N, C-alpha and C positions, 0 to 999 in steps of 0.2 A: 429530516435532516437526509439529500439525498444520497447515493451507496457511493458515488464518486466523493465526496467530502469525506464520507465517512472512512472509506478504505485509505484515503490519505491520510487520514488522519492517525489510523492504525500504523500505516505505513512510519510515519512520523515518529510514533510512539515507540515502534520495538526498534527503530534503528537507535533512538536514543539510550533505550534501555540498553542496547549493544554497545553502545561507546563511540558510533560511527557519525562521521561527520556526511551531509550528502555525496560529497566526493569521496568519499570512501565505499560507499552501498553503490553508486552507482558502477564506480571502477571495479569491483565486486559483481555486480552482479551484470556488467555488460553493457552499461545504456547509458544517454548522454546525463548529463548533470542538470541540462534546463529542463530535461523529459521528467525526471524522477523529480525535480521542484513544483512541476508542473502537476502529479502526479498528488503531491503531497498536501497541495493547495486543492486536490480537485477541479482540478480544472482540465485533465485531461480525462479518456476515458480508455482505459489498461486493458490491450490482451491478455487473454491469459495466459500467453508463453510470455510475455512480461511479468505478469506476477508472479508465476513458476519461479522465473530466474530473480525477482527480488526475494522471495520468500527463499531460496536456496542460499541466496546470499546471505540471508538474515540469518540462516541456518536453522530455521522451523521449515514445518510443514505447510501445506495449502490452507490447512482446516486451523492451525493455529492462526496464520494471518487473518483469515475470515470471522474468527471467536469476537461475538460482539457486536458483528456487522448485522445491522437489517434492510431488509427490501421493506419496498414501500408498503408491500400488500398486508406485512408483520405489524405494521403499527398503525394502518388506518383504520381508521372509525366509522362507520357509515352514522 
């Protein structure tokens, strides 16, 4: 599973854990709701600035946001 999909799933999971709608999170993070929706579906490649805004809006650290996300190299076996 690529990193964009993993990140999107993680954002969606954490947003729901906080009881936030996409609109709530988008407003709090200062991003467009459609952009956030695309991120959650893994259809966008987020910048670190946007990722930091989302983490802050969720009230978590970047390390918490990325917890459990693995890069291709971490799971690829030759």
